[in-house]
N, C-alpha and C positions, 0 to 999 in steps of 0.2 A: 728318674726323669729330671730332677733338679738337684744340683749340688749346693752345699753350703758355701756361700761366696764371701770373699774378703770385702768388708764394708767400705773400704777406701779404694777398691778397684772398680771405678765407675764404668770402665769399658766393658768389663765382664757382666756387670749388673745390667747395663744398657742392652747388651746383646741378648741376655736371658729374657729381658722384658720383651724384646722383639719376638723371641720364640714363644713366649707365653701368649702373646696376641695372636699368633698363627695357630696355636694348638690349645687354646683355652678350653677347659672342661667345665661342666656345670653339675650341680646336684641333680640326681635323678628326681623326676617329678614325684615319684612315690615318697622320696625322702622329704621333699618340700611339703607335701601334703601331711606327712607325719609330724613334721616340726610345727606346721601351722596348727594342727590339732592340739599339740602340746600347749601352745600359747592360749588357744581358745578355751581349753579345759583346765589346765594346771595353773594358768595365770589369769583367771577370770576376774579376780579382784583388781589386779593391775589394769586390765582392760576397762573395767567400770570406772576406775579412778581416772584413767586417761580421758574418758568421755566427759567426766565432771570438770576436769582441769581445762578442757578446751572451751568451756563456757566462760571462764574468768581469766585464763592465761592464753595469750596469742599462740596458736599452734599446740598448746597444751604442755609445752616444755620450756625451760629457761635457757638451755644450752645444747649445742650440737652433740655433745657426748651422750646425752639422754635420748638421742634420736634413734632409738632401736626400732628394728623392723620385726613384726608388723605394728607394734605399738610400744610405748615406753613402759619399762618395768618400774614399779614403785618399790623402792628399796627402803626398808625400815631399820635395818641393822647392818653394821659392818664391823667385823671382828677378826683379827688375825688374817689368815689368807682368804677369808670368805665374805660374801655378801648374802643377805637374806631379804627376800621380797615379802610383800604383805600377804602373799598366799602361802608363805612358809617354805618356799623353795630355796635351796642353798646353791650358791655358785662360787666357783673359784674366781677370785678377782685378779684379772690380768689387765684391767683398765686403770686401776690405781688413780682414779680421778684425773686421768690424762697425764699422769706422771709423778705428781708430788708425794703420793703415798709410797715412798721408797722403802720404809722400814716395815710396813704392814699396817693394817687397819687397827685403830684404837691401841697403838703401840704403848705399852705400859709407862715407859719413862716420859713420853710426850703427854699422855693422858694425865698422869699424876701431877706433872708440872703445871698443866693447865688448870686442873681442879684446885690445886693449892693456891694458884694465882687468883682465881675467881673467889674462892671462899675467904682467903685471908687478906686479899688486897682489892684489886678491881680489874676488869677487862678493858676499861676505857676511862681516861681522865681528860683528854684533850691537851694535857701538859706533857712536858718532857719526862722521859723515863730512862734510867741508865741502861736498860736493855737495848735501847737504840744504838748507843755507843758500842756495847759489847758485840752486837750483831755485826756492825760495820767493821770492827776490829777482826772478828773471826773471818769475815769474807776477805778482807785484805790479807790475812795470814795465809790463806790457801790460794788466793788469786792476786798475785802481786801487782798486776796491771790496774787493780782497783785501789787507787790511793785514797779516794773518798767515795762514800756511798750514801745515797739518799733513799729512804723507804718511801714507797708509793702504794696505791691501792690495788694495782693490777698490772699485768704485762702490757695491756693496751695503753694505760697511762704512762708507763715507762717508755714505750716506743714513741709516744707523742713528745715527751720531754727530750728524748734522745735526738730526734731530728730538729727540735727547737734549739737545743744546745748547739748542735752541729752548725746550724745556720748563724746563730749568734756568734760563735767562735770564729768561723771561717769568713763570714760576710758573704757567703754564696747561697744560692737558693734551691738548686736542684738536688734531688735524692734519687739514688739508683738502688734497686732491689733485685733479687733473683725471681724469675718467672715462677709463679705458683707458690711462692713463700707466703707465710702468714705472720703478720705483725700487728694483730689486733684489729679493732673496728673503727679506728679514727678515719675521718674523711680522706686524709691524704694517703693512707697506707692500705686501705681495705681493697682497693682495686689494683690490678696489674698494669693497666694502661688507661689512657684518657679517652678511649673510644666511646662515643655515645651518639645516639640517633639525633638528639637535639642538645639543648644546653643543660639538661638535667638527667642524672642517672640514679634511679632509686633514691631520690631525695637529696642527692649530692650535686650541687652545681659543678659543672666541668672545671671551673676555675680552681676548685679546691684541690684537684689532683693533677692539674696540668704540668706540675713540676716534679712529678713522681714517675719514674721510668723503670721498666723491667728488662732484664737480660737473661739469656739462657744459662743454665747452670754449667759451671766449669769451662765456659767459653771466654778465655782471657781476651781474645781479639775483640769480641763483641763488647766486653766491658770497657776496654780502652777506647774503642770507637765511640761508644756512648758518652764517655767522659769528655772526649775531644769535641764531640758534636755540640755540647752545651758549654764549652769553655768560654765562648764569646757571648753567651746568652745568660749571663748571671753566674756561671760556673757551678760545679757540683760540690755540694757541702759534705756529702757522706755516701758511703756504700754500706747498706745494712743487709745483713744476711742471717738466716737461721743457721747456726754454726755447723750442724751436720747436714743441712739441706732440708728441702720441702717436706712437710709432714713428719717431723721428727726423724728425718733422714731417709724417707722412703725413696726419694730421688737424691742420692747422697753427693756431697761435695768431696773433692780430693784434697790431699795435703798440698799438692802443687798449686792448686787454685788459691788456697789460703795464702800461700807465700806470695803469689803473683798479685793478689788483691792488696796485701800489705804494701808491696813495692809501688803499686800504682797509686795508692792513697798518699804515700809519702811523696811521690813524684809530682802529683798534681795538687798538693796542699789541701787534701780532703780527709775526713775522718773515717776510720773503719769501725763500724758498729756491729758487735755480735749480739744477736738475740739468743740468749741462753735460758729462755723461759722454761724449756723442758730439760735442757742438758746440764744446767748449772747444778752441781752437787749430785747429779744422777750418774753421769759418765765417770766421775771421779771427784776427788776433793778439789781439783783445779779446773773442773768443768771441761768443755770441749777445747778451750784455748790452750790448756796444758797438753792435750793430745796433739793438736795441730802445731804447737810450738810457735804460735804467733800471738802477739799481744795487741788486742784491739784498743782503740782509744776510749771507747765506751762499751759497757756491757749492760744488757737489759735482762732483768730477772722478772719472774712472775710467780705463779702459784707455789713453786717448789721452795721458795725462800721463806715461806711462812709456816712450815712444818705441818701443813694440812689445814690451817685455819684461814678464815676469810681476810679480805683486804691485804692480799699478799702480792707484793711487787716491789720493784726498785730499780735504780740505775746507779752504776758506779763507773769510775774511770780516772783518768789523769786529773791531778789536782788543779792544774791551770784551767782545765775545761769545767770541771765540777764546781769550781769556785764562782762560776758565773750564775749559779742558781741562787735565787732569793731565799732568805731564811725568814719567812714571815713578811708581813706588810710593815714597812718602815721607810723612812726617808732614804736610808742606805740602799733599799731594795729597788729604787726607781730605775736604775740602769741594769738591773739583774733580770735573768730569765724567770718569769713567773711560774710558780708551781705551788700546789696546795693539796688539801685533803685531810679532813678531820680524823678519819679513821686510819690514815697512814701511820705506820710505826706504832700502832696501839700495843699495849703491854702483852696481850695474849698472843698476838701474831709474832711479835719479835721474840718473845720467850720460846714460842714453838719452833721458830727457825734456829735459834741458838741451841735448843735441846737436840734437834735432829742432827745438826752439824756435829755437835760433840759426840753423839752416839755413832755416827758414821765413822768418825775418826777412831774412837775408843774400841769399837768392835771390828775394825778393819773390814767394814761391810763391802766395799767395792771389790776387793780381791775375791771375796766369797761369791759375790754376784757375777763377776766375770767368769769364774769357773762353772758356776751353775748355769749361766746362760749358754756357754759353749756346749755343755752336756745336753741341755734341752734342745738346742738348735740342731745338734747332730742327730738327735732323736727325730726331729721334724724332717730332716733330710732322709732318714731311713723310711719314714712313713710315706713321704712323697714318692720315693723309689718303689716302695712296696705296692702302691696303688696306681703308679704310673700317672700321677697328677702333676702337670707342669706348674711351677711356682717360683717366685723370687724368695730366696731364703738367705738372710744375712742378719747381722745384729750389731748395733753400736752398744757394746757392753750389755746392760739390762734393758735396752730399747730393742725390741724384737721385731723383725720384719718378716712376716709370713704372708705373702701376697699371692693370691690365686687369680687376681683380676687385672693388675697392671694399669689401673685407672689413671694414676698420677703420671705415668710415662707416655700416655697417648699423645700429648702435644709435642713430644720429641720425635714422633714418627709420622704424624699426620697434621696437616694444616686444617683449620676450621672449615675452609671452603671445599676441602676434599670430601666427596660423598662417604668415603670409608670412615671419616672422622666420627660422624654421628653413629654409624653402625657399631664401631668399636666402643664408643662411649656408652651406648645403651647396653651392649652385651657385657661390658665390664661392670657397669653399675648393677646389673642383675646379680652377678657374682658377689659384688661388693656388699650388698645388703643381705643376701641369702647365706653367705659364709658366716657372718657374725650371728645371724639368727640361728643357724644350725649349732654353732658352738654353745650359745646360750641354752638352747633346748637340751643339749647334752651336759650342761652344767658348768659352763665357763664363760665369763664375760670379758669381751674386748669392746673397743669402740667400733662403730660401723665400719666394716671393710678391712680393718687390720691394725689400727694403733694398739700395740701390745707392749705392756711393761711388766717386767718381773720384779716383784717386791722381795725384800730380804725375808719376810715372814713366810714366804711360800717355797723356800728352798727344800723343805722337807716333804713336799707333796708334788714334786716335778713329775714323777711317774704317773700319778693320778691325772695330771694335766695332759700328759702325752697320750694317755688312754682316751681322753676326750677327743683330741685331734685325730687319733686313729679311727675312732668311730665316725667322725665327720668325713675324713678323706675317703673312707671306704664307700661313701655314698655318691662319689663323683663318677660321672660316665662321659 
C-alpha cells in the first residue's frame, strides 16, 4: 500500500499524504479495547502515579514527549535499547528523549565520564571550564560554518538568542519561519502567525509576535514575496528553519529549497538560521547542513549537544556575528547582545557532549545507523504492504517517519475554514494517539503519533522492533 520514499522528494511525500487522507485506516475497536486493558491492568502503578502528579504538576507532566495516551508512563530505568516503567514493563526505546540519546541509554563511555566528573571534580562551579573550549572546537571541526560557539541552557534559549543576534547584526526587525515549524516556547516564535481575537493570545500580547511571519514549506515564491512585503517596514533580519522540516522532517524540506533560501538571504541582506536541535550530530557529524550543502549564518543546537544531560543547548555561527554576544556583565558588554545562564556550559553537560561526539566519530556510528535505518524502513514497507495499511514511510538517516495519520500535512490540503479541515484533523488525531498507544502496549515507545528515532544501541534488536510493528499493523482495518 505504501512504498519507502526518498526523504528529499517532497512531491512524492506530498502526494502520498493526500492518498493517506483519502484512505486512512484505523485500529479495530477490539484492538483499542485490548490495548486500553493493557494500560489499565499492566500499568496500574503508572496510572496511579499520574493521578498523584496532576495534584502538584499542571497536567501531570512536564513535557509533550510524556503526553502518552491514555496516560503518562512512569519510567524508572533506561538502559541500552530499553526503558522500564514502575510496573516492571520493558519497552524498546525508539523515543530516545526526542532524539539526543543517539548512542543508547546509559551508554558506558558517557556514563563513566559523567560519574568520574561528579565523584572527582564537580558538576557545577559557575566558573569557566576547559570543557567549554573543547566542545566548541569539536563542533567547529565537524561543522565549519560554526566559527564560534556559545553554550546555552536549551534550544528555546538558543532560538531566542539567534533572532536577537540577527536583528542586532542586520538592523532589521522581521523574522520569517516555515509554517508548522517548532523553535521553542519564546513569545516571538511559539506561534505561526499574529492572528488573535483581541490583543492577547494565551498570555502573549500580540505585539510580541507581530514581526514573526510564516511561509509554506518549499515555496520559494512565497518566501521571496514575504521578504519583499516587509522590505520597507523594517526589513527581514532572518529566515529560521528546522533544517529537515517540521517535526523532525515529517513535512520535509528539499535540497533545492535550501539553496534558494541561501540565495535569497544573501540577496536581501538577511541571515539564514538553521535550527539543528534534533539533526545536529544525529544525521551525521556535519549535521543537516552537510547534507544540504548550504552554510547557515547561525546554527541552533538543543538537547543533542549535551550528551543526554540537562541544560543542553547553544548557538554557533560566523565569527563577525557571534562576536556581538556579551561575555558576562561588564562595561565592554554595554553594546553587546545580552545572554546568560548559570547552568549554561556546566562541566557535566559539556563533557557529555564531548564524549558523545568523540564516540560517534570513533565508532563510525552514522554509517552503521544509515544502514540499519534503511533495513528497518524496508521492513516497515513490507509490513504496510502485507496488511494493506496506507502510510507515509521515509527516513532522514536514523530519524524515522512511519506515519499512518498525516496530521502535519493537513494544512497543505485544506484551509481552516474548509469543513473538511476539522473532519480530517479529528480523524487523524484519533490515529495519532492510538498508534503510539498500540506500539507501547506491544512493547515499543515512540512519541505520540510518530516521532521515531533509532539509537545505535538498538541495531541488534531491529527484528524485535519490526515484530512489534507487525503486530500493530495487523490490527488496522
